[in-house]
C-alpha positions as CSV (number, residue, x, y, z in Angstrom):
1,M,127.7,65.8,120.0
2,K,125.1,65.4,117.2
3,Q,125.2,68.2,114.7
4,E,122.0,70.2,114.4
5,K,120.3,70.4,111.0
6,I,117.5,72.6,109.5
7,S,115.3,71.8,106.5
8,A,115.4,73.6,103.2
9,L,112.0,75.2,104.0
10,Q,113.2,76.5,107.4
11,L,116.3,78.0,105.8
12,F,114.2,79.6,103.1
13,Y,111.9,81.2,105.8
14,V,114.8,82.4,107.8
15,M,116.7,83.9,104.9
16,V,113.7,85.6,103.2
17,G,112.8,87.1,106.6
18,F,116.4,88.1,107.0
19,E,116.6,89.7,103.5
20,I,113.4,91.8,103.8
21,G,113.5,92.0,107.6
22,N,113.8,95.6,108.6
23,T,114.2,96.6,104.9
24,M,110.5,96.8,104.3
25,I,110.0,100.0,106.4
26,F,112.8,101.9,104.7
27,G,112.6,104.0,101.5
28,I,115.3,102.1,99.6
29,G,116.0,103.4,96.1
30,A,114.5,106.8,97.1
31,E,117.1,108.8,95.0
32,A,115.7,107.2,91.9
33,K,112.4,109.0,92.6
34,Q,109.4,107.3,91.0
35,D,111.8,104.6,89.7
36,A,112.7,103.4,93.2
37,W,110.9,100.1,92.5
38,L,112.9,99.7,89.3
39,S,116.2,100.1,91.2
40,I,115.2,97.4,93.6
41,G,114.3,95.1,90.7
42,I,117.6,95.6,89.0
43,G,119.4,95.2,92.3
44,M,117.7,91.9,92.7
45,L,119.2,90.7,89.3
46,F,122.7,91.6,90.6
47,G,121.8,89.9,93.8
48,L,121.3,86.7,91.9
49,I,124.9,87.0,90.6
50,L,126.1,87.5,94.2
51,M,124.1,84.5,95.4
52,F,125.6,82.4,92.6
53,V,129.1,83.3,93.9
54,Y,128.1,82.5,97.5
55,T,126.5,79.1,96.6
56,K,129.4,78.2,94.3
57,L,131.9,78.8,97.1
58,S,129.8,76.5,99.3
59,A,129.8,73.9,96.6
60,Y,133.6,74.0,96.3
61,Y,133.9,73.6,100.1
62,P,130.8,71.6,101.2
63,G,130.2,71.5,104.9
64,D,132.3,74.6,105.5
65,T,131.1,78.0,106.6
66,L,132.6,81.2,105.1
67,V,135.0,81.4,108.0
68,Q,136.2,77.8,107.4
69,M,136.5,78.3,103.6
70,I,138.7,81.4,103.7
71,P,141.8,79.6,105.2
72,K,141.5,76.8,102.7
73,I,141.4,79.4,99.9
74,I,144.0,81.9,100.9
75,G,146.0,80.3,103.7
76,K,145.5,80.5,107.4
77,Y,147.9,83.5,108.1
78,L,146.2,85.7,105.5
79,A,142.8,84.4,106.4
80,F,142.9,85.3,110.1
81,P,142.6,89.1,109.7
82,V,140.0,88.6,107.0
83,N,137.9,86.4,109.3
84,I,138.2,88.8,112.1
85,V,136.9,91.6,109.9
86,Y,133.9,89.4,108.8
87,L,133.1,88.6,112.4
88,L,133.2,92.2,113.5
89,Y,131.0,93.0,110.4
90,F,128.4,90.5,111.4
91,A,128.3,91.8,115.0
92,Y,128.2,95.4,113.9
93,L,125.3,94.9,111.5
94,A,123.4,93.1,114.2
95,S,123.8,96.2,116.3
96,T,122.6,98.5,113.5
97,A,119.5,96.4,113.0
98,C,118.8,96.6,116.7
99,R,119.2,100.4,116.5
100,D,116.6,100.6,113.7
101,F,114.2,98.5,115.7
102,G,114.7,100.6,118.9
103,E,114.2,103.9,117.0
104,L,111.0,102.8,115.5
105,I,109.6,101.5,118.8
106,V,110.4,104.6,120.8
107,S,109.1,106.9,118.1
108,T,105.7,105.1,117.9
109,I,104.4,103.1,120.8
110,L,106.9,103.4,123.6
111,V,107.7,107.1,123.4
112,E,108.5,107.4,127.2
113,T,110.7,104.3,127.3
114,P,114.5,104.7,126.9
115,I,115.7,103.1,123.7
116,A,118.3,101.2,125.7
117,V,115.6,99.3,127.5
118,V,113.9,98.4,124.2
119,I,117.1,97.1,122.6
120,V,118.3,95.2,125.7
121,S,114.9,93.5,126.2
122,F,114.8,92.4,122.5
123,M,118.4,91.1,122.7
124,V,117.7,89.0,125.8
125,L,114.8,87.3,123.9
126,M,117.0,86.9,120.8
127,I,119.9,85.2,122.7
128,Y,117.4,83.0,124.6
129,C,116.1,81.7,121.2
130,L,119.6,81.3,119.6
131,R,120.9,79.4,122.6
132,G,118.2,76.8,121.9
133,G,120.3,76.0,118.7
134,V,119.9,76.5,115.0
135,E,117.0,74.0,115.0
136,A,115.0,76.2,117.4
137,F,115.8,79.2,115.3
138,G,114.6,77.4,112.2
139,R,111.4,76.3,113.9
140,M,110.8,79.9,115.1
141,G,111.2,80.9,111.4
142,E,108.4,78.6,110.5
143,V,106.2,80.4,113.1
144,V,107.3,84.0,112.7
145,F,107.6,84.2,108.9
146,P,103.8,83.6,108.3
147,V,103.0,86.3,110.8
148,Y,105.3,88.6,109.0
149,M,103.7,87.9,105.6
150,F,100.2,88.2,107.1
151,A,101.1,91.6,108.4
152,I,102.5,92.9,105.2
153,V,99.7,91.5,103.0
154,V,97.1,93.2,105.3
155,I,99.0,96.4,105.1
156,W,99.1,96.3,101.3
157,I,95.3,95.7,101.2
158,L,94.7,98.6,103.5
159,L,96.9,100.9,101.4
160,L,94.7,100.2,98.4
161,S,91.9,101.8,100.3
162,V,93.8,105.1,100.8
163,Q,92.2,108.0,99.0
164,E,95.6,109.4,97.9
165,F,96.5,106.1,96.3
166,N,97.6,106.9,92.7
167,I,99.3,104.5,90.3
168,N,100.5,107.6,88.3
169,N,103.0,108.3,91.1
170,I,105.3,105.7,89.6
171,T,105.2,107.3,86.2
172,P,106.9,108.2,83.9
173,V,109.1,105.2,84.0
174,L,112.7,106.3,83.6
175,G,111.4,109.9,83.4
176,N,114.7,111.1,84.8
177,G,116.8,108.8,82.7
178,V,118.6,105.6,83.6
179,K,121.5,107.2,85.5
180,P,119.6,107.9,88.8
181,V,118.4,104.3,88.8
182,L,121.9,102.8,88.2
183,K,123.4,105.1,90.9
184,E,120.9,103.7,93.4
185,V,121.5,100.1,92.2
186,F,125.2,100.4,92.9
187,P,126.1,100.7,95.6
188,N,122.8,100.9,97.5
189,T,120.2,98.4,96.6
190,I,122.7,95.7,95.5
191,T,124.3,95.8,98.9
192,F,121.2,96.5,101.1
193,P,119.6,94.1,101.3
194,F,120.7,91.6,98.6
195,G,124.4,91.5,99.3
196,E,123.7,91.0,103.0
197,T,122.5,87.5,102.2
198,I,126.2,86.5,102.4
199,I,125.2,85.4,105.9
200,I,123.7,82.3,104.2
201,T,127.2,80.9,103.9
202,M,127.2,80.5,107.7
203,F,124.0,78.4,107.5
204,F,124.7,76.1,104.6
205,P,126.6,73.5,106.7
206,V,123.6,72.9,108.9
207,L,121.3,72.4,105.9
208,N,120.0,68.8,105.9
209,K,120.1,68.5,102.1
210,K,123.0,70.5,100.8
211,Q,122.1,69.8,97.2
212,N,119.2,72.3,97.6
213,A,121.6,75.1,98.6
214,R,121.6,76.9,95.3
215,K,117.8,76.6,94.8
216,I,117.2,78.0,98.2
217,G,119.6,80.9,97.7
218,M,118.2,81.9,94.3
219,A,114.6,81.6,95.6
220,V,115.5,83.8,98.6
221,I,116.8,86.6,96.3
222,L,113.8,86.3,93.9
223,I,111.0,86.2,96.4
224,G,112.6,88.8,98.7
225,G,113.3,91.1,95.7
226,I,109.7,90.7,94.4
227,L,108.2,91.5,97.8
228,L,110.4,94.6,98.2
229,T,109.6,95.8,94.7
230,L,105.9,95.5,95.4
231,N,106.2,97.2,98.7
232,S,108.1,100.1,97.1
233,I,105.3,100.5,94.5
234,M,102.6,100.5,97.2
235,N,104.5,103.2,99.2
236,L,105.1,105.3,96.1
237,C,101.5,105.1,95.0
238,V,100.3,106.4,98.4
239,L,103.1,108.9,99.3
240,G,104.5,110.0,96.0
241,P,108.3,110.1,95.3
242,E,109.0,113.3,97.2
243,I,107.6,112.2,100.5
244,Y,108.9,108.6,100.0
245,A,112.4,110.1,99.8
246,N,112.1,112.4,102.8
247,V,110.6,110.3,105.6
248,N,112.5,107.8,107.8
249,F,109.9,105.1,107.6
250,P,107.8,105.4,104.4
251,L,105.7,102.3,105.1
252,L,104.7,103.7,108.5
253,A,103.9,107.0,106.9
254,A,101.8,105.4,104.2
255,T,99.9,103.2,106.7
256,R,99.0,106.2,108.8
257,Q,97.0,107.4,105.8
258,V,94.6,104.5,106.1
259,T,91.2,105.4,107.4
260,I,88.2,103.0,107.1
261,A,84.8,104.6,107.4
262,D,86.2,107.5,109.4
263,F,86.4,105.2,112.3
264,L,89.2,102.7,112.0
265,E,92.6,104.2,111.7
266,R,96.2,104.3,113.2
267,F,97.2,100.8,112.1
268,D,100.7,101.4,113.5
269,A,100.4,98.1,115.4
270,L,100.7,96.1,112.2
271,I,104.0,97.9,111.3
272,I,105.3,97.2,114.8
273,L,104.3,93.5,114.5
274,M,106.0,93.3,111.2
275,M,109.2,95.1,112.4
276,V,109.5,92.8,115.5
277,A,109.2,89.8,113.2
278,G,111.6,91.2,110.6
279,V,114.3,92.2,113.2
280,F,114.0,88.8,114.7
281,F,115.4,87.3,111.5
282,K,117.9,90.1,110.8
283,V,119.5,90.2,114.3
284,G,119.2,86.5,114.7
285,G,121.0,85.8,111.4
286,W,123.9,88.2,112.0
287,T,124.3,87.1,115.7
288,Y,124.3,83.4,114.8
289,G,126.9,84.0,112.0
290,A,129.1,85.9,114.4
291,A,128.8,83.3,117.2
292,V,129.5,80.4,114.9
293,G,132.4,82.2,113.3
294,I,134.0,83.1,116.6
295,A,133.7,79.6,117.8
296,Q,135.4,78.3,114.7
297,V,138.2,80.8,114.8
298,L,138.9,80.0,118.5
299,N,138.3,76.3,118.0
300,V,135.5,76.3,120.6
301,K,133.2,73.3,120.1
302,N,130.0,74.9,121.3
303,H,129.1,78.4,120.0
304,R,126.2,78.8,122.5
305,S,128.7,79.9,125.2
306,I,129.8,82.7,122.9
307,L,126.2,84.0,122.4
308,L,126.1,85.5,125.9
309,A,129.2,87.5,125.2
310,I,127.9,88.7,121.9
311,G,124.6,89.5,123.5
312,T,126.3,91.9,126.0
313,I,128.3,93.6,123.3
314,I,125.6,94.3,120.7
315,P,123.2,96.6,122.7
316,P,125.8,99.1,123.8
317,L,127.4,99.0,120.3
318,S,124.0,99.9,118.8
319,L,123.8,103.0,121.0
320,L,127.4,104.1,120.8
321,H,128.0,104.2,117.0
322,A,125.7,107.2,116.6
323,S,124.3,109.8,118.9
324,N,121.0,110.1,117.2
325,Y,119.0,108.5,114.4
326,A,120.0,111.0,111.7
327,E,123.6,110.3,112.4
328,H,122.9,106.6,112.4
329,L,121.4,106.8,108.9
330,E,124.4,109.0,107.7
331,V,126.9,106.4,109.1
332,G,125.0,103.7,107.2
333,A,125.0,105.7,103.9
334,K,128.5,107.0,103.9
335,F,130.5,104.5,105.9
336,I,128.9,101.1,106.0
337,T,128.0,100.9,102.4
338,M,131.3,102.0,100.9
339,Y,133.8,100.6,103.4
340,L,132.1,97.5,104.7
341,H,129.3,96.3,102.3
342,I,131.2,96.6,99.0
343,P,134.5,95.0,100.1
344,L,132.9,92.2,102.2
345,Q,129.9,91.4,100.1
346,I,131.3,91.9,96.6
347,I,135.1,92.3,96.3
348,I,136.4,89.7,98.7
349,P,133.8,87.0,97.7
350,F,134.6,87.4,94.0
351,L,138.3,87.2,94.8
352,L,137.7,84.0,96.8
353,F,135.5,82.6,94.1
354,S,138.1,83.3,91.4
355,I,140.9,81.6,93.5
356,A,138.6,78.6,94.3
357,F,137.6,78.3,90.7
358,I,141.2,78.2,89.4
359,R,142.2,75.7,92.1
360,N,139.3,73.5,91.3
361,K,139.9,73.8,87.6
362,F,143.5,72.7,87.8
363,K,143.2,70.3,90.6
364,P,144.8,66.9,89.7
365,K,142.1,64.3,88.9
366,K,142.1,61.2,91.0
367,V,143.1,58.1,88.9
368,L,141.0,55.0,89.7
369,N,142.9,51.8,89.4
């Protein structure tokens, strides 16, 4: 069977959409108060270091996904439990992204609709797209990403018209010192969303020109980080640091302040459009990574058959891991970041990179006769 490929531009669209996906609507870096945007910018710099590690691993093992690299680095017996943890991690984060999407939809436009119906309906469409193959996913990225960017640019322009918009809301810079900023950078902004780009290691093998892998990875972190930083600044200028830190969806709250000529208002539809597009990338990326990884661990030739099984697991998992949205956020802050993000995005990849680097450094050189 011919192996599917995606272009560098398609991978860029998919990964930037994945990085900023559902992140745009959250108040990331909120504990840094008016310096939230600064914590995102610094987190982006550390994200570049992580991306260097991810792309370097792929350079050491070209053509391999993360799941295929790990046995070659640490041996198949030790690799098996590590791979299982990564696959569960991918599937679990797909479920949390679905929960974020469902909570936003039922709290805004479909208030009478059970959240289970929203999540299941979205997941059916997601699996339908992914079963078309990674090429279909890449082409959808080309269509959906411009829609996402159009929505966010329109929202930013509208926010500039808000009467409460005040650039002084982001001053004084480092007014509370550097410590709150650094506490937000690690572990929060470095892991969410920049560390989550570890999923790109599951896409590198299908890239048609693998020599572009590092350029794409670095561009994803830079462009995504800049967009998130600008979004944080816009939200802070409209809401102020206190409100920014105390609402579930700051971008939605800021957009609701928009009123044009006392006639046009309630631009919630733009936020919903952006969220649907963003979650498409987020859930799609995690689900694809989980399906491909499971297929490789089980030696199944076609991962599409596994997508149906994953698609039936993710919706109930998204509902069962927390009884309400407040608990969902608490689980994310106290459990996912400390016990999943840090080990799986930072510690294990750095260990794998160190071992791969040493092996590559001392690998016997082939002698040409």
